[in-house]
C-alpha positions as CSV (number, residue, x, y, z in Angstrom):
1,X,-36.8,-31.9,22.8
2,X,-37.7,-34.4,20.0
3,X,-38.0,-31.7,17.2
4,X,-34.5,-30.4,18.3
5,X,-33.0,-33.9,17.8
6,X,-34.7,-34.3,14.5
7,X,-33.3,-30.9,13.4
8,X,-29.8,-32.0,14.4
9,X,-30.2,-35.3,12.6
10,X,-31.5,-33.6,9.4
11,X,-28.6,-31.1,9.6
12,X,-26.0,-33.9,9.9
13,X,-27.7,-35.8,7.1
14,X,-27.7,-32.7,4.8
15,X,-24.0,-32.0,5.7
16,X,-23.2,-35.6,4.8
17,X,-24.8,-35.1,1.4
18,X,-22.8,-31.9,0.8
19,X,-19.6,-33.6,1.8
20,X,-20.5,-36.6,-0.3
21,X,-21.0,-34.5,-3.4
22,X,-17.8,-32.6,-2.8
23,X,-15.8,-35.9,-2.6
24,X,-17.4,-37.5,-5.6
25,X,-14.9,-37.5,-8.4
26,X,-15.9,-36.2,-11.9
27,X,-15.8,-39.1,-14.2
28,X,-15.1,-38.8,-17.9
29,X,-15.7,-41.4,-20.6
30,X,-12.7,-42.8,-22.5
31,X,-12.1,-45.9,-24.5
32,X,-9.2,-48.2,-25.1
33,X,-9.9,-49.8,-28.5
34,X,-13.5,-50.6,-28.2
35,X,-13.6,-50.9,-24.4
36,X,-15.2,-48.0,-22.6
37,X,-14.1,-46.8,-19.1
38,X,-15.3,-44.1,-16.8
39,X,-12.2,-42.4,-15.4
40,X,-11.0,-39.7,-13.0
41,X,-8.4,-37.4,-14.6
42,X,-5.2,-36.8,-12.6
43,X,-3.7,-33.7,-14.3
44,X,-2.0,-31.6,-11.6
45,X,1.2,-32.8,-9.9
46,X,-0.8,-33.2,-6.6
47,X,-3.5,-35.3,-8.3
48,X,-0.8,-37.4,-10.0
49,X,1.1,-37.9,-6.8
50,X,-2.0,-39.0,-4.9
51,X,-3.5,-41.2,-7.6
52,X,-5.6,-44.1,-6.3
53,X,-3.9,-44.2,-2.9
54,X,-6.0,-45.4,0.0
55,X,-8.9,-46.6,-2.2
56,X,-10.4,-49.8,-1.0
57,X,-12.3,-50.6,-4.2
58,X,-12.5,-49.6,-7.9
59,X,-15.5,-50.7,-10.1
60,X,-14.4,-52.8,-13.0
61,X,-15.4,-50.2,-15.6
62,X,-13.6,-47.4,-13.9
63,X,-10.0,-46.1,-13.5
64,X,-7.8,-43.1,-13.3
65,X,-6.2,-41.4,-16.3
66,X,-2.9,-39.6,-15.6
67,X,-2.0,-36.8,-18.0
68,X,1.6,-35.7,-18.0
69,X,4.0,-33.8,-20.2
70,X,5.4,-36.3,-22.8
71,X,8.3,-38.1,-21.3
72,X,9.3,-41.1,-19.2
73,X,6.7,-42.3,-16.7
74,X,7.4,-44.0,-13.3
75,X,4.7,-45.3,-11.0
76,X,4.7,-47.1,-7.7
77,X,1.9,-48.6,-5.7
78,X,2.7,-46.9,-2.3
79,X,-0.4,-46.9,-0.1
80,X,-2.5,-48.3,-3.0
81,X,-4.7,-51.2,-1.8
82,X,-6.0,-52.3,-5.2
83,X,-3.9,-54.4,-7.6
84,X,-3.8,-52.5,-10.9
85,X,-2.9,-52.8,-14.6
86,X,-0.9,-49.7,-15.7
87,X,-1.3,-48.8,-19.4
88,X,1.2,-46.4,-20.9
89,X,0.2,-44.4,-24.0
90,X,2.0,-41.9,-26.2
91,X,0.8,-38.4,-27.2
92,X,-1.1,-39.9,-30.1
93,X,-3.0,-42.3,-27.8
94,X,-1.2,-45.4,-29.0
95,X,-0.8,-48.0,-26.2
96,X,2.9,-48.6,-25.8
97,X,3.1,-50.9,-22.8
98,X,1.0,-52.7,-20.2
99,X,2.3,-53.4,-16.7
100,X,-0.2,-56.1,-15.7
101,X,-1.1,-56.9,-12.2
102,X,1.0,-54.4,-10.2
103,X,0.3,-55.5,-6.6
104,X,-0.6,-53.2,-3.7
105,X,2.2,-51.9,-1.6
106,X,1.9,-50.8,2.0
107,X,5.6,-50.9,2.9
108,X,8.1,-48.1,2.6
109,X,10.2,-49.8,-0.1
110,X,7.8,-50.3,-3.0
111,X,8.8,-51.4,-6.6
112,X,8.8,-48.8,-9.3
113,X,7.1,-49.5,-12.6
114,X,8.8,-47.4,-15.3
115,X,7.8,-47.0,-18.9
116,X,10.0,-48.6,-21.5
117,X,10.1,-45.4,-23.5
118,X,10.4,-41.6,-22.9
119,X,7.4,-40.8,-25.0
120,X,4.5,-41.4,-22.5
121,X,1.8,-38.8,-22.3
122,X,-1.1,-40.8,-20.7
123,X,-1.2,-43.5,-18.1
124,X,-4.4,-45.4,-17.4
125,X,-4.8,-47.3,-14.1
126,X,-7.5,-50.0,-14.1
127,X,-8.2,-53.0,-12.0
128,X,-5.6,-55.8,-12.4
129,X,-6.7,-58.3,-15.1
130,X,-9.1,-55.9,-16.9
131,X,-6.7,-55.3,-19.8
132,X,-6.4,-59.1,-20.4
133,X,-10.1,-59.6,-19.9
134,X,-10.9,-57.1,-22.6
135,X,-8.2,-58.2,-24.9
136,X,-6.4,-54.8,-24.7
137,X,-2.9,-55.0,-26.2
138,X,-0.1,-52.7,-27.3
139,X,-1.0,-50.7,-30.4
140,X,-4.6,-50.2,-29.2
141,X,-5.8,-46.6,-29.3
142,X,-6.9,-44.4,-26.4
143,X,-9.9,-42.3,-27.2
144,X,-10.7,-39.3,-25.1
145,X,-14.3,-38.1,-25.2
């Protein structure tokens, strides 16, 4: 009976590895000014809609980069458990605006964080306070690797 239990345990362990690999996001290297970040890219409407919802943690050097057609951008923090800085960039990668310290929201009526301009192409979400900690400011450039 013992070899049978070991086989089940091994099977469950291997299944966990397979699922773990499937759920691990692909990270790409970017930089804002001289500050590097490893980010997930949210490019499809479904990826952009889900964003960082339900995440409990985010390492300080990581984030999510949203890629959208150039235009206005609106974000909310519905079901987002991590306070975030939202950085809005134009199609040339120039930082236009920082929405610092957007708090988590788990209620149905969450505030909306809209861009000041209709020329936003990229939005970077990073942990709240990271932009200030690294001295990131409007005019800095986004570099996609």
